[in-house]
C-alpha positions as a LaTeX table, in Angstrom:
\begin{tabular}{lrrr}
\hline
Residue & $x$ (\AA) & $y$ (\AA) & $z$ (\AA) \\
\hline
Met1 & 18.35 & 9.89 & $-4.92$ \\
Pro2 & 14.79 & 10.46 & $-3.72$ \\
Leu3 & 12.48 & 7.99 & $-2.05$ \\
Gly4 & 9.38 & 7.39 & $-4.19$ \\
Ile5 & 6.13 & 7.45 & $-2.23$ \\
Met6 & 2.96 & 6.31 & $-3.97$ \\
Gly7 & $-0.45$ & 6.87 & $-2.44$ \\
Ala8 & $-3.31$ & 4.68 & $-3.64$ \\
Met9 & $-5.82$ & 7.35 & $-2.59$ \\
Pro10 & $-5.72$ & 11.10 & $-3.32$ \\
Glu11 & $-6.81$ & 11.72 & 0.28 \\
Glu12 & $-3.52$ & 10.26 & 1.46 \\
Ile13 & $-1.45$ & 12.58 & $-0.71$ \\
Glu14 & $-3.43$ & 15.57 & 0.53 \\
Ala15 & $-2.77$ & 14.50 & 4.12 \\
Leu16 & 0.98 & 14.48 & 3.39 \\
Arg17 & 1.08 & 17.91 & 1.72 \\
Pro18 & 1.29 & 19.97 & 4.95 \\
His19 & 4.39 & 18.01 & 5.95 \\
Leu20 & 6.28 & 18.54 & 2.68 \\
Thr21 & 8.82 & 21.36 & 2.45 \\
Gly22 & 10.56 & 22.88 & $-0.56$ \\
Val23 & 7.93 & 21.45 & $-2.88$ \\
Arg24 & 8.60 & 21.43 & $-6.62$ \\
Val25 & 5.79 & 20.12 & $-8.80$ \\
Thr26 & 6.33 & 18.21 & $-12.05$ \\
Arg27 & 3.36 & 17.24 & $-14.22$ \\
Arg28 & 4.02 & 14.29 & $-16.45$ \\
Ala29 & 2.08 & 11.29 & $-17.78$ \\
Gly30 & $-1.13$ & 12.70 & $-16.34$ \\
Arg31 & 0.29 & 12.75 & $-12.81$ \\
Glu32 & 1.42 & 15.43 & $-10.38$ \\
Phe33 & 4.80 & 14.49 & $-8.89$ \\
Leu34 & 5.76 & 16.40 & $-5.75$ \\
His35 & 9.53 & 16.69 & $-5.28$ \\
Ala36 & 10.09 & 17.75 & $-1.69$ \\
Asp37 & 11.67 & 17.07 & 1.69 \\
Leu38 & 9.69 & 14.94 & 4.15 \\
Trp39 & 11.07 & 14.93 & 7.71 \\
Gly40 & 14.62 & 15.23 & 6.40 \\
Thr41 & 14.31 & 12.77 & 3.51 \\
Pro42 & 14.24 & 13.76 & $-0.18$ \\
Val43 & 11.05 & 12.31 & $-1.67$ \\
Val44 & 8.87 & 12.26 & $-4.76$ \\
Val45 & 5.22 & 11.84 & $-3.76$ \\
Val46 & 2.49 & 10.92 & $-6.24$ \\
Phe47 & $-1.08$ & 9.62 & $-6.39$ \\
Ser48 & $-0.95$ & 6.43 & $-8.44$ \\
Arg49 & $-4.64$ & 6.23 & $-9.36$ \\
Trp50 & $-6.46$ & 2.91 & $-9.01$ \\
Gly51 & $-5.66$ & $-0.38$ & $-10.70$ \\
Lys52 & $-2.64$ & $-2.28$ & $-11.94$ \\
Val53 & $-1.99$ & $-0.42$ & $-15.19$ \\
Ala54 & $-2.20$ & 3.00 & $-13.56$ \\
Ala55 & 0.05 & 1.88 & $-10.71$ \\
Ala56 & 2.62 & 0.31 & $-13.04$ \\
Ser57 & 2.72 & 3.47 & $-15.17$ \\
Thr58 & 3.23 & 5.62 & $-12.07$ \\
Ala59 & 5.98 & 3.39 & $-10.68$ \\
Thr60 & 7.83 & 3.40 & $-14.00$ \\
Glu61 & 7.69 & 7.19 & $-14.11$ \\
Leu62 & 8.99 & 7.42 & $-10.54$ \\
Ile63 & 12.00 & 5.28 & $-11.36$ \\
Val64 & 12.85 & 6.34 & $-14.92$ \\
Ala65 & 11.86 & 10.02 & $-15.02$ \\
His66 & 12.29 & 11.02 & $-11.37$ \\
Gly67 & 15.20 & 8.87 & $-10.19$ \\
Ala68 & 13.54 & 7.13 & $-7.25$ \\
Asp69 & 15.93 & 4.55 & $-5.81$ \\
Arg70 & 13.33 & 3.03 & $-3.45$ \\
Val71 & 9.55 & 2.90 & $-3.83$ \\
Val72 & 6.94 & 2.62 & $-1.09$ \\
Leu73 & 3.22 & 2.19 & $-1.81$ \\
Leu74 & 0.67 & 2.91 & 0.91 \\
Gly75 & $-3.08$ & 2.51 & 0.92 \\
Ile76 & $-6.03$ & 0.49 & 2.16 \\
Gly77 & $-6.90$ & $-3.15$ & 1.60 \\
Gly78 & $-9.55$ & $-5.74$ & 2.36 \\
Ser79 & $-8.84$ & $-8.43$ & 4.95 \\
Leu80 & $-8.65$ & $-12.05$ & 3.81 \\
Arg81 & $-8.01$ & $-13.39$ & 7.32 \\
Ser82 & $-10.46$ & $-13.62$ & 10.17 \\
Asp83 & $-7.89$ & $-12.29$ & 12.64 \\
Leu84 & $-7.26$ & $-9.06$ & 10.70 \\
Arg85 & $-9.76$ & $-6.30$ & 11.39 \\
Pro86 & $-10.21$ & $-2.71$ & 10.17 \\
Gly87 & $-7.36$ & $-0.61$ & 11.51 \\
Asp88 & $-4.75$ & $-3.37$ & 11.43 \\
Val89 & $-1.73$ & $-2.95$ & 9.14 \\
Val90 & $-0.25$ & $-5.45$ & 6.69 \\
Val91 & 3.32 & $-4.95$ & 5.42 \\
Ala92 & 4.03 & $-7.07$ & 2.36 \\
Glu93 & 6.46 & $-9.96$ & 2.46 \\
Arg94 & 5.43 & $-11.07$ & $-1.03$ \\
Leu95 & 2.89 & $-9.93$ & $-3.61$ \\
Ile96 & 0.82 & $-11.97$ & $-6.04$ \\
Gln97 & $-1.50$ & $-10.95$ & $-8.87$ \\
His98 & $-4.54$ & $-13.08$ & $-8.13$ \\
Asp99 & $-6.28$ & $-12.25$ & $-11.41$ \\
Leu100 & $-3.33$ & $-13.06$ & $-13.69$ \\
Asp101 & $-3.96$ & $-16.22$ & $-15.75$ \\
Ala102 & $-1.97$ & $-16.98$ & $-18.90$ \\
Ser103 & $-2.83$ & $-20.68$ & $-18.87$ \\
Pro104 & $-2.36$ & $-23.07$ & $-20.55$ \\
Phe105 & 0.99 & $-21.53$ & $-21.42$ \\
Phe106 & 1.80 & $-20.64$ & $-17.81$ \\
Ala107 & 0.38 & $-21.64$ & $-14.45$ \\
Pro108 & $-2.36$ & $-19.39$ & $-13.02$ \\
Thr109 & $-0.86$ & $-16.30$ & $-11.31$ \\
Glu110 & 2.58 & $-16.98$ & $-12.87$ \\
Ile111 & 4.01 & $-13.85$ & $-14.48$ \\
Pro112 & 4.79 & $-14.77$ & $-18.09$ \\
Leu113 & 8.50 & $-14.97$ & $-18.88$ \\
Leu114 & 9.58 & $-14.04$ & $-15.35$ \\
Gly115 & 9.03 & $-17.55$ & $-14.05$ \\
Val116 & 7.60 & $-16.45$ & $-10.69$ \\
Arg117 & 4.11 & $-16.42$ & $-9.17$ \\
Glu118 & 4.99 & $-14.10$ & $-6.29$ \\
Ile119 & 7.43 & $-11.21$ & $-6.04$ \\
Pro120 & 9.15 & $-10.56$ & $-2.72$ \\
Ala121 & 9.11 & $-7.11$ & $-1.19$ \\
Asp122 & 12.41 & $-5.73$ & 0.02 \\
Pro123 & 13.05 & $-7.31$ & 3.44 \\
Gly124 & 14.98 & $-4.35$ & 4.82 \\
Leu125 & 12.30 & $-1.84$ & 3.94 \\
Gly126 & 9.69 & $-4.25$ & 5.24 \\
Arg127 & 11.36 & $-4.54$ & 8.64 \\
Glu128 & 11.70 & $-0.77$ & 8.96 \\
Leu129 & 8.10 & $-0.10$ & 7.98 \\
Ser130 & 6.76 & $-2.89$ & 10.20 \\
Gly131 & 8.59 & $-1.36$ & 13.13 \\
Ala132 & 7.32 & 2.11 & 12.27 \\
Ala133 & 3.75 & 0.84 & 11.93 \\
Ala134 & 3.95 & $-0.90$ & 15.31 \\
Val135 & 5.18 & 2.28 & 16.99 \\
Phe136 & 2.47 & 4.34 & 15.31 \\
Leu137 & $-0.30$ & 1.95 & 16.31 \\
Arg138 & 0.91 & 1.73 & 19.88 \\
Glu139 & 1.85 & 5.34 & 20.60 \\
Asp140 & 0.24 & 7.73 & 18.12 \\
Leu141 & $-2.92$ & 6.34 & 16.56 \\
Pro142 & $-5.20$ & 6.41 & 19.62 \\
Arg143 & $-4.58$ & 10.14 & 20.11 \\
Thr144 & $-4.51$ & 11.24 & 16.45 \\
Ala145 & $-7.55$ & 9.42 & 15.04 \\
Asp146 & $-11.06$ & 10.83 & 15.18 \\
Pro147 & $-12.56$ & 9.64 & 18.50 \\
Ala148 & $-15.60$ & 8.22 & 16.71 \\
His149 & $-13.37$ & 6.18 & 14.38 \\
Ala150 & $-11.19$ & 5.10 & 17.29 \\
Ala151 & $-14.20$ & 3.81 & 19.21 \\
Arg152 & $-15.79$ & 2.13 & 16.19 \\
Phe153 & $-12.71$ & 0.13 & 15.21 \\
Gly154 & $-11.00$ & $-0.25$ & 18.59 \\
Leu155 & $-7.96$ & 1.65 & 17.37 \\
Asp156 & $-6.25$ & 1.40 & 20.75 \\
Ser157 & $-5.61$ & $-2.31$ & 20.12 \\
Arg158 & $-4.70$ & $-2.63$ & 16.44 \\
Arg159 & $-1.60$ & $-4.47$ & 15.26 \\
Ala160 & 0.88 & $-4.65$ & 12.39 \\
Val161 & 1.69 & $-7.95$ & 10.64 \\
Thr162 & 3.72 & $-9.05$ & 7.64 \\
Gly163 & 2.24 & $-11.29$ & 4.98 \\
Val164 & 1.27 & $-11.95$ & 1.39 \\
Ile165 & $-0.70$ & $-9.25$ & $-0.40$ \\
Ala166 & $-2.96$ & $-10.17$ & $-3.34$ \\
Thr167 & $-3.49$ & $-7.69$ & $-6.18$ \\
Gly168 & $-6.18$ & $-7.59$ & $-8.85$ \\
Asp169 & $-8.20$ & $-5.21$ & $-10.98$ \\
Gln170 & $-11.40$ & $-5.68$ & $-9.02$ \\
Val171 & $-12.94$ & $-4.10$ & $-5.94$ \\
Ile172 & $-13.67$ & $-7.09$ & $-3.70$ \\
Phe173 & $-16.94$ & $-6.37$ & $-1.92$ \\
Ser174 & $-18.66$ & $-9.78$ & $-1.76$ \\
Ser175 & $-18.11$ & $-13.12$ & $-0.06$ \\
Ala176 & $-18.09$ & $-14.89$ & $-3.42$ \\
Ala177 & $-15.40$ & $-12.60$ & $-4.86$ \\
Arg178 & $-13.39$ & $-12.91$ & $-1.64$ \\
Ala179 & $-13.52$ & $-16.71$ & $-1.92$ \\
Arg180 & $-12.26$ & $-16.55$ & $-5.51$ \\
Val181 & $-9.25$ & $-14.50$ & $-4.44$ \\
Leu182 & $-8.43$ & $-16.97$ & $-1.68$ \\
Glu183 & $-8.72$ & $-19.86$ & $-4.14$ \\
Arg184 & $-5.97$ & $-18.27$ & $-6.24$ \\
Ala185 & $-3.94$ & $-16.89$ & $-3.31$ \\
Pro186 & $-4.71$ & $-18.99$ & $-0.22$ \\
Ala187 & $-1.84$ & $-17.52$ & 1.80 \\
Ala188 & $-2.85$ & $-13.90$ & 1.24 \\
Ala189 & $-3.53$ & $-11.66$ & 4.21 \\
Cys190 & $-5.27$ & $-8.89$ & 2.28 \\
Val191 & $-6.40$ & $-7.87$ & $-1.17$ \\
Glu192 & $-5.95$ & $-4.60$ & $-3.07$ \\
Met193 & $-5.54$ & $-3.23$ & $-6.60$ \\
Glu194 & $-2.00$ & $-1.92$ & $-7.14$ \\
Gly195 & 0.79 & $-3.56$ & $-5.11$ \\
Gly196 & 1.55 & $-6.57$ & $-7.29$ \\
Ala197 & 1.92 & $-4.41$ & $-10.38$ \\
Val198 & 4.29 & $-1.99$ & $-8.66$ \\
Ala199 & 6.25 & $-4.94$ & $-7.28$ \\
Gln200 & 6.74 & $-6.29$ & $-10.80$ \\
Val201 & 7.96 & $-2.94$ & $-12.13$ \\
Cys202 & 10.41 & $-2.55$ & $-9.25$ \\
Phe203 & 11.57 & $-6.16$ & $-9.63$ \\
Glu204 & 12.36 & $-5.62$ & $-13.30$ \\
His205 & 14.16 & $-2.33$ & $-12.57$ \\
Glu206 & 16.00 & $-3.80$ & $-9.55$ \\
Val207 & 14.62 & $-1.10$ & $-7.24$ \\
Pro208 & 13.74 & $-1.97$ & $-3.61$ \\
Phe209 & 9.99 & $-1.92$ & $-3.01$ \\
Ala210 & 7.69 & $-2.01$ & 0.01 \\
Cys211 & 3.91 & $-2.08$ & 0.28 \\
Val212 & 1.90 & $-1.09$ & 3.35 \\
Arg213 & $-1.84$ & $-1.70$ & 3.52 \\
Val214 & $-4.24$ & $-0.60$ & 6.23 \\
Ile215 & $-7.13$ & $-3.02$ & 6.62 \\
Ser216 & $-10.28$ & $-1.02$ & 5.88 \\
Asp217 & $-12.84$ & $-3.82$ & 5.57 \\
Ser218 & $-13.34$ & $-7.59$ & 5.31 \\
Ala219 & $-13.75$ & $-7.64$ & 1.52 \\
Asp220 & $-17.38$ & $-8.78$ & 1.84 \\
Glu221 & $-20.91$ & $-7.35$ & 1.82 \\
Asp222 & $-20.17$ & $-5.16$ & 4.88 \\
Ala223 & $-17.18$ & $-3.53$ & 3.19 \\
Pro224 & $-18.89$ & $-0.40$ & 1.76 \\
Glu225 & $-19.95$ & 0.70 & 5.24 \\
Asp226 & $-16.64$ & $-0.13$ & 6.91 \\
Val227 & $-14.48$ & 1.56 & 4.28 \\
Ala228 & $-16.23$ & 4.94 & 4.47 \\
Pro229 & $-14.24$ & 6.34 & 7.45 \\
Phe230 & $-10.97$ & 5.58 & 5.64 \\
Phe231 & $-12.07$ & 7.69 & 2.67 \\
Ala232 & $-13.18$ & 10.35 & 5.16 \\
Gly233 & $-9.68$ & 10.89 & 6.54 \\
Leu234 & $-8.62$ & 7.83 & 8.51 \\
Ala235 & $-6.42$ & 6.46 & 5.70 \\
Gly236 & $-4.47$ & 9.73 & 5.67 \\
Val237 & $-3.92$ & 9.52 & 9.42 \\
Tyr238 & $-2.25$ & 6.14 & 8.91 \\
Thr239 & $-0.13$ & 7.24 & 5.95 \\
Val240 & 1.20 & 10.32 & 7.71 \\
Gly241 & 1.71 & 8.54 & 11.02 \\
Ile242 & 3.55 & 5.51 & 9.67 \\
Leu243 & 5.80 & 7.55 & 7.41 \\
Lys244 & 6.59 & 9.99 & 10.21 \\
Cys245 & 7.60 & 7.18 & 12.55 \\
Trp246 & 9.71 & 5.58 & 9.82 \\
Leu247 & 11.49 & 8.63 & 8.43 \\
Gly248 & 11.90 & 10.19 & 11.86 \\
Arg249 & 13.73 & 7.07 & 13.02 \\
Glu250 & 15.89 & 7.04 & 9.84 \\
Arg251 & 17.26 & 10.55 & 10.43 \\
\hline
\end{tabular}
């Protein structure tokens, strides 16, 4: 059974392509699914597109049509904590949809009919990916990142943490929007647009799920400037590096 790998940015999938062997491409549901071997592990790699609906559709396809028995989502996210800076890594312990509100029938952020407000990520996958991220940050990132990016973000001293990830269908690029997310999800470490939806799909299909987010900005007015290097290649460096450390250790 293959490992499903979802990239929240097309740049991340392109960064993985040179490392895939025996690639077989399937086009379905408007997506390009890459069946391949990645450092000794059978995988299906796909760009999810942005937002909860697109991510949920992609995750369902991975599980139902392509047989993925584990799903990992990687991408960037905005920091919701003052101690998390661009270049740090957050591995999800739990995921919450901060923009979900079916009140008065259900409490804000509660998923209707599931009876939960947060969905846990798989603890085993989380431990493995946290360890891989720590190794990557300590040993590989300083020498693989663009020197200008490394100097700008202090990439020789970044860290990996576990925590709550908040998901919603908004790009959070203002202090006011950031405050609204924290009002709904005060324990969240970072905010993004896909993880909570994929977590729900995997929860309902009983498939282990993990989410890894690289902090690209502080989800405020400075975010557009900070996020640019991650679109310019830095996000792909993280995706390739973390997966290589993880799958290389699995073999």
